[in-house]
C-alpha positions as CSV (number, residue, x, y, z in Angstrom):
1,M,13.9,1.4,12.2
2,S,14.6,-1.2,14.8
3,S,16.9,-4.2,14.0
4,L,13.8,-6.4,14.5
5,L,12.6,-5.3,11.1
6,S,13.9,-5.9,7.6
7,S,16.4,-3.2,6.9
8,S,16.1,-3.0,3.2
9,F,14.3,0.0,1.5
10,E,15.7,-0.6,-2.0
11,D,13.3,0.1,-4.9
12,S,13.2,-2.5,-7.7
13,S,11.9,-2.1,-11.2
14,P,8.3,-3.1,-11.8
15,I,7.2,-6.2,-13.8
16,S,6.5,-4.4,-17.0
17,S,9.6,-6.0,-18.6
18,Y,7.7,-9.4,-18.6
19,S,4.6,-8.1,-20.4
20,N,5.5,-9.3,-23.9
21,N,6.5,-12.8,-22.7
22,L,3.3,-13.0,-20.6
23,K,1.2,-12.1,-23.6
24,K,2.8,-15.1,-25.5
25,V,2.0,-17.4,-22.6
26,I,-1.6,-16.3,-22.4
27,K,-2.1,-16.5,-26.2
28,K,-0.7,-20.0,-26.3
29,K,-2.9,-21.1,-23.4
30,K,-6.0,-19.6,-25.1
31,S,-5.0,-21.3,-28.4
32,N,-4.6,-24.7,-26.7
33,L,-7.9,-24.4,-24.9
34,S,-9.7,-23.4,-28.1
35,K,-8.3,-26.5,-29.9
36,L,-9.4,-28.6,-27.0
37,K,-12.9,-27.3,-27.1
38,E,-13.1,-27.8,-30.9
39,N,-12.0,-31.4,-30.7
40,E,-14.2,-32.1,-27.7
41,Q,-17.2,-30.9,-29.8
42,H,-15.9,-32.9,-32.8
43,Y,-15.7,-36.0,-30.7
44,Q,-19.2,-35.5,-29.2
45,T,-20.7,-35.0,-32.7
46,N,-19.1,-38.1,-34.2
47,S,-19.8,-40.1,-31.1
48,D,-23.5,-39.3,-31.3
49,S,-23.6,-40.1,-35.0
50,G,-21.5,-43.2,-34.7
51,T,-19.3,-42.3,-37.7
52,E,-15.9,-42.9,-36.0
53,S,-14.5,-45.9,-34.3
54,S,-14.1,-46.2,-30.5
55,S,-10.3,-46.3,-30.9
56,T,-10.3,-43.1,-32.9
57,N,-12.3,-41.4,-30.2
58,N,-10.1,-42.6,-27.5
59,N,-7.0,-41.3,-29.3
60,L,-8.7,-37.9,-29.5
61,I,-9.3,-37.9,-25.8
62,K,-5.7,-38.8,-25.0
63,R,-4.2,-36.3,-27.4
64,Y,-6.3,-33.4,-26.2
65,K,-6.4,-34.2,-22.5
66,K,-6.5,-31.0,-20.4
67,P,-3.0,-30.3,-19.0
68,S,-2.6,-30.4,-15.2
69,F,-0.5,-27.9,-13.3
70,K,1.1,-28.4,-10.0
71,L,0.1,-25.8,-7.3
72,K,2.8,-23.3,-7.2
73,T,4.2,-21.4,-4.2
74,L,4.1,-17.6,-4.0
75,V,6.6,-16.3,-1.5
76,L,5.9,-12.8,-0.3
77,D,8.1,-10.3,1.5
78,L,6.5,-8.4,4.3
79,D,8.0,-4.9,5.1
80,E,7.7,-2.3,2.3
81,T,6.1,-5.0,0.1
82,L,2.8,-5.7,1.9
83,I,3.0,-3.3,4.8
84,H,5.1,-0.5,6.2
85,S,5.7,0.0,9.9
86,T,7.6,2.4,12.1
87,S,8.3,2.8,15.8
88,R,7.6,6.5,15.7
89,M,4.1,7.9,15.9
90,A,3.3,9.5,12.5
91,S,0.8,12.2,11.7
92,R,-1.4,9.9,9.7
93,K,-3.6,7.3,11.4
94,H,-2.1,3.8,11.6
95,D,-3.9,0.6,10.7
96,H,-2.6,-1.5,13.5
97,M,-0.2,-1.5,16.5
98,V,2.2,-4.3,17.5
99,E,3.8,-4.5,21.0
100,V,7.2,-6.2,20.9
101,L,9.3,-7.1,24.0
102,I,12.9,-6.1,23.5
103,D,15.4,-6.5,26.3
104,K,12.6,-6.5,28.8
105,H,11.2,-3.3,27.4
106,I,8.0,-3.0,25.4
107,C,8.4,-1.3,22.0
108,M,5.4,-0.2,20.0
109,Y,5.2,-0.4,16.2
110,Y,2.7,1.4,14.1
111,V,1.7,-0.6,11.0
112,Y,0.2,0.6,7.7
113,K,-1.3,-1.7,5.0
114,R,-0.2,-1.2,1.4
115,P,-3.3,-0.3,-0.7
116,H,-5.3,-3.3,-1.9
117,V,-3.3,-5.8,0.2
118,D,-6.4,-7.5,1.6
119,Y,-7.8,-8.1,-1.9
120,F,-4.4,-9.2,-3.2
121,L,-4.0,-11.8,-0.5
122,Q,-7.5,-13.1,-1.1
123,K,-6.9,-13.6,-4.8
124,V,-3.4,-15.1,-4.8
125,S,-4.4,-17.5,-2.1
126,E,-6.9,-19.0,-4.6
127,W,-4.2,-19.6,-7.1
128,Y,-1.1,-20.3,-5.0
129,K,0.2,-21.7,-1.8
130,V,1.1,-18.4,-0.1
131,V,4.2,-18.1,2.1
132,I,5.6,-15.1,3.9
133,F,9.4,-14.9,4.0
134,T,10.7,-11.8,5.9
135,A,14.1,-10.7,7.1
136,S,12.4,-9.3,10.2
137,M,12.4,-11.1,13.5
138,A,9.5,-13.4,14.4
139,E,8.7,-11.4,17.6
140,Y,7.6,-8.5,15.4
141,A,6.5,-10.2,12.2
142,D,4.4,-12.9,13.6
143,P,1.7,-10.7,15.1
144,V,1.7,-8.6,11.9
145,I,1.1,-11.7,9.8
146,D,-1.7,-12.8,12.2
147,W,-3.3,-9.5,11.7
148,L,-3.1,-9.7,7.9
149,D,-4.5,-13.2,7.9
150,K,-7.2,-13.0,10.6
151,S,-9.1,-16.0,9.1
152,K,-5.9,-18.1,9.1
153,T,-6.9,-19.3,5.6
154,L,-4.7,-17.1,3.3
155,I,-1.1,-17.8,4.4
156,S,0.2,-21.4,4.5
157,S,3.5,-20.8,6.3
158,R,5.9,-18.1,7.4
159,Y,9.7,-17.8,7.5
160,F,11.7,-15.2,9.5
161,R,15.2,-13.8,9.8
162,Q,16.6,-17.1,11.3
163,S,15.7,-18.7,7.9
164,C,17.7,-16.2,5.9
165,T,21.3,-16.5,4.8
166,L,23.5,-13.7,6.2
167,M,26.1,-12.7,3.7
168,R,28.3,-9.5,4.0
169,G,25.8,-8.0,6.4
170,V,22.8,-8.6,4.1
171,F,20.0,-11.1,4.8
172,L,19.4,-13.2,1.7
173,K,16.4,-15.4,1.1
174,D,17.3,-18.9,-0.2
175,L,14.0,-20.3,-1.6
176,T,15.2,-23.9,-1.4
177,V,14.4,-23.5,2.3
178,I,10.8,-23.5,1.2
179,D,10.9,-25.9,-1.7
180,Q,13.7,-27.7,-3.4
181,D,11.9,-27.6,-6.7
182,L,12.4,-24.0,-7.8
183,S,10.4,-24.4,-11.0
184,N,7.3,-24.0,-8.8
185,V,8.4,-21.1,-6.6
186,C,8.4,-17.3,-7.1
187,L,9.2,-14.5,-4.7
188,I,7.8,-11.0,-4.7
189,D,10.2,-8.6,-2.9
190,N,11.1,-4.9,-2.9
191,S,14.8,-5.7,-2.4
192,S,16.9,-7.1,-5.2
193,A,19.5,-8.2,-2.5
194,S,16.9,-10.5,-0.9
195,F,16.5,-12.6,-4.0
196,S,20.1,-12.4,-5.3
197,L,20.5,-16.2,-4.8
198,Q,17.7,-17.0,-7.2
199,M,17.2,-14.1,-9.6
200,D,15.2,-16.2,-12.0
201,N,12.5,-16.8,-9.4
202,A,12.0,-13.1,-8.5
203,I,9.3,-10.7,-9.2
204,P,10.5,-7.2,-8.2
205,I,8.1,-4.7,-6.7
206,E,8.6,-1.1,-5.8
207,S,9.0,-0.3,-2.1
208,W,5.9,1.2,-0.4
209,L,6.0,3.7,2.4
210,S,2.9,5.9,2.3
211,D,1.4,6.4,-1.2
212,K,-2.4,6.1,-0.8
213,N,-2.7,5.8,-4.6
214,D,-0.3,2.9,-5.0
215,V,-1.7,0.1,-7.2
216,A,1.4,-2.1,-7.5
217,L,-0.3,-5.1,-5.9
218,L,-3.3,-4.8,-8.3
219,D,-1.0,-4.5,-11.3
220,L,0.6,-7.9,-10.3
221,L,-2.6,-9.9,-10.3
222,P,-3.1,-10.5,-14.1
223,F,0.6,-11.5,-14.3
224,L,0.3,-13.9,-11.4
225,E,-2.9,-15.4,-12.7
226,A,-1.2,-16.4,-15.9
227,L,2.2,-17.4,-14.3
228,R,0.6,-20.2,-12.4
229,F,0.0,-22.1,-15.6
230,C,3.7,-22.2,-16.5
231,H,5.5,-25.5,-16.1
232,D,8.5,-23.6,-14.9
233,V,8.2,-20.1,-13.6
234,R,11.8,-19.4,-14.4
235,S,11.0,-19.7,-18.1
236,I,9.2,-16.4,-17.8
237,L,10.9,-14.7,-14.9
238,S,14.3,-15.1,-16.4
239,L,13.3,-13.2,-19.5
240,R,14.2,-9.7,-18.4
241,V,14.6,-6.9,-21.0
């Protein structure tokens, strides 16, 4: 594949290792919400009957105030995570074509969407600020991202190879380029080398090339829906078995 694209094809382990910790987070969240509802009902009943003082009711409100969560940033890799592309015409029909000018010559790339990527982007954009961070060059990646986000409502910003850190011939993704507060940032990437600078912010995903039955993006959605309620994503993502 051309040097314009990210060169990594490394498979990473799926997120199943987080399942037990995720269940604990969800259970605690449900428990807190249940207590909140009970005390709100208790407060309403006593308020209507006039059996409790105003100060007591105010204390209940303060004590069981619904927690607020800062909008977190979900950083997504592009090649082999959301899509796969090749400069060679394949037997299967491509989803999109991108023309890239290289040294005054036009190169054609044939792009394929990972199964369920459209639905995935729609859902995570409702929960997170979505950012694309790719080791590919902007000349290639920009039109691909435009194609994925035709409405220009799903992806907040994009970072390319020039934003990566080159170390021993490998392009690393330093998430502090996006946000200095790493408690609110997580990265989904198929290459463990890409997130080696901040392992505790990473969500590995298997590389995708052509499997039409792939459901890796769908499998991530329940996890991501719960993760957004954590005060620090690293408290969950660092707990690898």
